[in-house]
C-alpha positions as CSV (number, residue, x, y, z in Angstrom):
1,M,-9.6,2.0,11.0
2,S,-7.1,-0.5,12.2
3,T,-8.5,-3.6,12.7
4,N,-5.5,-3.5,16.0
5,Q,-7.9,-0.6,17.4
6,F,-10.4,-3.4,18.3
7,S,-8.4,-5.7,20.4
8,R,-8.8,-5.9,24.2
9,F,-6.6,-8.0,25.2
10,S,-2.7,-8.6,25.3
11,E,-0.3,-11.1,26.2
12,K,0.8,-10.7,29.8
13,K,3.1,-12.9,32.6
14,G,1.6,-15.7,34.7
15,F,2.4,-17.1,37.8
16,S,4.7,-20.3,37.6
17,V,7.6,-21.6,39.4
18,S,10.3,-24.5,38.9
19,G,8.1,-27.9,38.8
20,W,11.0,-29.8,40.2
21,L,10.9,-28.9,43.8
22,I,7.2,-29.3,43.7
23,L,7.0,-32.5,42.5
24,L,10.0,-33.8,45.4
25,V,7.1,-32.4,48.1
26,L,4.5,-34.4,46.1
27,L,6.4,-37.4,45.8
28,A,6.6,-36.9,49.9
29,I,3.7,-36.9,50.1
30,L,2.9,-40.0,48.0
31,A,5.5,-41.5,50.2
32,Y,4.2,-40.5,53.6
33,S,0.3,-41.5,52.4
34,I,2.1,-45.6,51.4
35,F,4.3,-46.1,53.8
36,P,1.6,-46.2,56.8
37,M,-0.7,-48.1,54.7
38,V,1.9,-51.2,54.4
39,L,2.4,-51.0,57.8
40,E,-1.5,-51.1,58.3
41,E,-0.9,-48.1,60.8
42,K,-3.3,-45.3,58.6
43,V,-7.2,-44.7,59.2
44,M,-8.6,-45.7,55.4
45,T,-10.2,-42.0,56.0
46,W,-6.8,-39.8,55.8
47,M,-5.4,-42.4,53.2
48,V,-8.2,-41.0,50.7
49,I,-7.7,-37.2,51.8
50,D,-3.8,-37.9,50.9
51,F,-4.7,-39.1,47.6
52,L,-7.2,-36.5,47.0
53,A,-4.9,-33.7,48.0
54,L,-2.3,-35.4,46.0
55,Y,-4.3,-35.2,43.2
56,F,-5.0,-31.7,43.8
57,L,-1.9,-30.5,43.9
58,G,-0.7,-32.5,41.1
59,K,-2.8,-30.8,38.6
60,G,-0.4,-27.4,39.0
61,L,2.3,-29.4,37.1
62,F,2.7,-28.7,33.3
63,V,5.4,-29.2,31.0
64,V,6.0,-26.4,28.4
65,R,8.3,-27.7,25.3
66,P,10.4,-25.5,23.4
67,N,8.7,-22.7,21.0
68,E,5.3,-23.4,22.9
69,A,3.7,-21.2,25.2
70,K,0.9,-22.3,28.0
71,V,-2.2,-19.6,28.5
72,F,-3.8,-19.7,31.8
73,M,-7.9,-19.6,32.1
74,F,-9.2,-19.0,35.5
75,F,-13.0,-19.7,35.3
76,G,-13.7,-17.5,32.1
77,H,-10.8,-15.2,32.9
78,Y,-7.5,-14.7,31.1
79,V,-4.9,-14.9,34.0
80,G,-1.6,-15.0,32.2
81,S,0.7,-16.4,29.4
82,V,4.0,-18.8,30.2
83,R,7.0,-19.6,27.7
84,R,9.4,-20.7,30.1
85,H,10.3,-24.5,28.7
86,G,10.6,-27.2,31.3
87,L,8.7,-28.7,34.3
88,Q,6.2,-25.8,35.7
89,Y,3.8,-25.4,38.4
90,T,0.8,-23.0,38.8
91,I,-2.4,-23.0,40.9
92,P,-4.2,-26.2,40.7
93,F,-7.3,-24.2,39.8
94,F,-5.4,-22.7,36.6
95,R,-7.1,-24.4,33.2
96,K,-4.0,-24.8,30.7
97,I,-4.2,-24.2,27.1
98,T,-1.1,-24.9,24.7
99,V,-0.3,-22.7,22.2
100,S,2.6,-23.2,19.6
101,L,4.8,-20.5,19.0
102,K,6.9,-22.3,15.9
103,I,7.4,-20.5,12.5
104,N,4.4,-21.8,10.6
105,N,3.7,-21.2,6.3
106,F,0.8,-22.1,3.7
107,E,0.5,-21.5,0.2
108,T,-3.2,-19.7,-0.3
109,N,-5.2,-21.3,-3.1
110,H,-4.8,-20.3,-6.8
111,L,-6.8,-17.1,-7.3
112,K,-8.7,-15.5,-10.0
113,V,-8.7,-12.1,-9.3
114,N,-8.8,-9.1,-11.8
115,D,-5.7,-6.7,-12.4
116,N,-5.7,-3.0,-12.5
117,E,-6.5,-3.3,-16.3
118,G,-9.2,-5.4,-15.7
119,N,-7.5,-9.0,-17.1
120,P,-8.1,-12.2,-15.2
121,V,-4.8,-13.8,-13.7
122,E,-4.4,-16.4,-11.4
123,V,-2.1,-15.7,-8.1
124,A,-1.4,-17.4,-5.3
125,A,1.1,-16.5,-2.4
126,I,3.2,-18.1,0.5
127,I,2.9,-16.7,3.8
128,V,5.7,-17.3,6.7
129,W,4.0,-16.1,10.1
130,R,4.3,-17.1,13.6
131,V,2.2,-16.2,17.1
132,V,4.2,-13.2,18.9
133,D,1.1,-12.6,20.8
134,T,-0.8,-15.6,22.8
135,A,-3.6,-13.9,24.7
136,K,-4.8,-12.4,20.8
137,A,-4.4,-15.2,19.1
138,L,-6.7,-17.1,21.1
139,F,-9.1,-14.7,22.5
140,E,-9.3,-11.7,20.0
141,V,-10.6,-14.3,16.4
142,Q,-12.2,-17.5,16.4
143,R,-9.8,-19.7,14.7
144,Y,-6.2,-17.9,14.5
145,S,-4.8,-20.5,11.7
146,E,-8.0,-20.0,9.9
147,F,-7.9,-16.2,10.5
148,V,-4.5,-15.7,9.0
149,S,-5.6,-17.9,5.5
150,I,-8.8,-15.9,4.9
151,Q,-6.9,-12.9,5.5
152,S,-4.1,-13.4,3.3
153,E,-6.5,-14.4,0.7
154,A,-8.1,-10.9,1.2
155,A,-4.8,-8.9,1.4
156,L,-3.6,-10.6,-1.7
157,R,-6.6,-9.8,-3.8
158,S,-6.7,-6.4,-3.0
159,L,-2.8,-6.0,-3.8
160,V,-3.4,-7.6,-7.1
161,M,-6.7,-5.5,-8.2
162,Q,-3.8,-2.5,-7.5
163,Y,-1.3,-3.2,-10.2
164,A,-1.0,-4.3,-13.8
165,Y,0.2,-7.8,-15.1
166,D,2.5,-6.2,-17.2
167,D,3.2,-2.9,-18.1
168,Y,5.1,-1.9,-21.5
169,D,3.7,1.8,-22.2
170,H,4.3,3.3,-18.6
171,P,7.1,3.5,-15.9
172,E,4.5,2.1,-13.2
173,M,5.1,-0.8,-10.9
174,S,3.5,-4.0,-12.3
175,L,3.0,-7.7,-10.5
176,I,5.9,-9.3,-13.4
177,K,8.5,-7.1,-13.3
178,N,8.6,-5.6,-9.8
179,T,7.8,-8.8,-7.5
180,E,10.5,-7.3,-4.7
181,E,8.4,-4.6,-4.6
182,I,5.0,-6.2,-4.6
183,S,6.4,-8.8,-1.9
184,H,7.1,-6.0,0.5
185,R,3.6,-4.8,-0.1
186,L,1.9,-7.7,0.1
187,K,3.7,-8.2,3.5
188,N,2.8,-5.4,5.3
189,E,-0.6,-5.2,3.9
190,V,-1.2,-9.1,5.3
191,Q,0.3,-7.7,8.6
192,E,-1.4,-4.8,9.2
193,R,-4.7,-7.5,8.7
194,L,-3.3,-9.9,10.9
195,E,-2.4,-7.7,13.8
196,V,-5.2,-7.8,15.9
197,A,-4.8,-11.6,16.1
198,G,-1.0,-11.3,17.4
199,I,0.5,-12.8,14.4
200,E,3.6,-12.2,13.1
201,V,4.4,-12.0,9.1
202,L,7.7,-12.8,8.4
203,E,7.6,-13.4,4.9
204,A,4.9,-13.1,2.1
205,R,5.7,-13.4,-1.5
206,I,4.1,-14.8,-4.9
207,S,4.6,-18.1,-5.3
208,H,2.2,-18.3,-9.1
209,L,1.2,-15.6,-11.1
210,A,-0.4,-16.0,-14.5
211,Y,-3.2,-15.4,-16.8
212,A,-6.6,-16.7,-16.6
213,P,-6.6,-19.7,-19.1
214,E,-9.3,-18.3,-20.8
215,I,-7.1,-15.1,-22.2
216,A,-3.6,-16.6,-21.6
217,A,-3.1,-17.5,-25.3
218,A,-4.7,-13.5,-26.2
219,M,-2.3,-12.0,-23.6
220,L,0.7,-14.0,-25.3
221,Q,0.2,-12.8,-28.5
222,R,-0.4,-9.3,-26.5
223,Q,2.8,-9.6,-25.2
224,Q,4.6,-10.4,-28.3
225,A,3.1,-7.7,-29.9
226,K,3.8,-5.3,-27.6
227,A,7.6,-6.7,-27.0
228,V,8.0,-6.5,-31.1
229,V,7.0,-2.8,-31.2
230,A,9.1,-1.9,-27.8
231,A,12.4,-3.4,-30.3
232,R,11.6,-1.9,-33.2
233,T,11.3,1.6,-31.3
234,E,14.8,1.5,-29.7
235,I,16.0,0.3,-33.7
236,V,14.6,2.8,-35.1
237,D,16.1,5.5,-32.6
238,G,19.4,4.6,-33.0
239,A,19.2,4.3,-36.6
240,V,18.1,7.8,-36.6
241,G,20.7,8.1,-34.3
242,M,23.3,6.6,-36.5
243,V,22.2,8.4,-39.9
244,E,22.4,11.7,-38.4
245,M,25.8,11.2,-37.4
246,A,27.1,10.1,-40.4
247,L,25.6,12.8,-42.6
248,R,27.7,15.4,-40.3
249,K,30.7,13.0,-40.5
250,L,30.6,13.3,-43.9
251,E,29.9,16.6,-44.8
252,E,32.2,17.9,-41.5
253,Q,35.5,16.0,-43.4
254,N,34.3,16.9,-46.9
255,I,34.0,13.8,-47.9
256,A,31.0,14.5,-49.8
257,S,28.1,16.9,-49.8
258,F,24.8,16.3,-50.8
259,D,21.8,18.4,-52.2
260,D,18.1,18.1,-50.9
261,Q,17.9,14.6,-53.0
262,A,20.7,12.9,-52.7
263,R,20.4,13.9,-49.1
264,A,16.8,12.5,-49.1
265,R,18.2,8.8,-51.1
266,L,20.8,8.6,-48.8
267,V,18.9,8.9,-45.5
268,S,16.6,6.0,-47.3
269,N,18.8,3.7,-48.0
270,L,20.7,4.0,-44.6
271,M,17.3,3.7,-42.4
272,I,16.5,0.8,-44.9
273,V,20.2,-1.4,-44.2
274,L,20.0,-0.1,-40.4
275,V,15.8,-0.6,-39.7
276,S,15.6,-4.1,-41.8
277,D,15.8,-7.3,-40.2
278,Q,17.0,-8.9,-42.9
279,N,20.5,-8.6,-44.8
280,A,21.0,-5.8,-47.2
281,M,21.8,-6.3,-50.5
282,P,23.4,-3.3,-52.0
283,V,23.2,-2.0,-55.2
284,I,26.2,-0.2,-56.7
285,D,25.2,2.8,-59.3
286,T,28.2,2.6,-61.6
287,A,26.6,4.9,-64.3
288,S,27.9,8.6,-63.1
């Protein structure tokens, strides 16, 4: 079941107006309160009331910086969010919470995970993300930054367990050979887990991948052995084709004819020359 099905909150636009006009009004009220006090024409009680009203109305002023949002709370209820930057004014009773909309990135811890073949590997990934729904980020999870970190590591563990570190024997995807495809699947899996928190994953890429130290030396020998076998297989396949072509050409052009024994000897000599990893030392038979 998708975590997004548990979501109960979604961002909505909050009430706000430009704060510059309100600021002028507050300054006018301030001047109206101070000027009579200088002339000693105003009763102290009314002056106190004016200043309290000025303080109360001033609490509705707030500033939204670029790539930030203000989330409004009213006695424990979510009432909306404002993204328009600059000086703004809203109802003074609202509690205002700042949420950053900037792009964040972090690198996960180096995790030790068993791959699809049961080999322990060390892996880490870089996750690039940002908040796209302020209501979900604040109210659906406890601390969305920690949520991103933990869920990203969980997704990375799950993905690594589905693939082998490397695979010489089968044309299947592996962690070391299909980095672009693995990164794309990692991004999708992390995004699915973070949807409930209103987070958009911009990029997910494996930054560290290696066998665990306890098996690194043995796996390196295994890799080298598999590489040698794969290379030898290619050499043998090519040599067989070259021998077959050589025999066919010799017979088609009537350059030579061979009985079974001569054919076997020629095939043996050609295979030794083509497959050997050392320079061939030909021996010329002059007896016949």
